[in-house]
C-alpha positions, -999 to 999 in steps of 0.1 A, spaced: -226 -253 40 -207 -227 20 -220 -241 -13 -255 -239 1 -251 -203 10 -237 -194 -24 -265 -214 -42 -291 -194 -23 -275 -161 -29 -287 -160 -65 -267 -140 -89 -232 -135 -74 -220 -109 -98 -223 -83 -70 -194 -101 -52 -171 -96 -83 -182 -60 -87 -176 -53 -50 -141 -69 -51 -132 -48 -82 -144 -16 -66 -126 -24 -34 -93 -31 -53 -96 2 -73 -103 22 -42 -73 8 -24 -52 14 -55 -63 50 -58 -57 56 -20 -22 41 -23 -14 63 -53 -27 94 -35 -6 86 -4 26 79 -24 24 109 -48 12 131 -20 44 128 0 68 158 -1 99 155 -21 120 164 9 104 135 29 112 110 2 148 122 -1 152 120 37 139 85 38 161 74 9 192 87 27 185 71 61 206 40 55 235 60 42 234 85 71 236 58 97 268 43 81 283 77 76 278 88 112 293 55 125 324 60 103 328 96 117 326 83 153 354 58 145 377 84 129 
């Protein structure tokens, strides 16, 4: 059935173009989100694992 649908679809280059455009749009959105984050937010997130272990050590001492 799937082969029949593809055979009747004619030229399927539009599927490849659509997939390529979708990939690049998602890639650009991801770049925008990642590079749009504030430096302070990224530093805070990178220190979260360290802060948890430091606070537990302070409670023990």
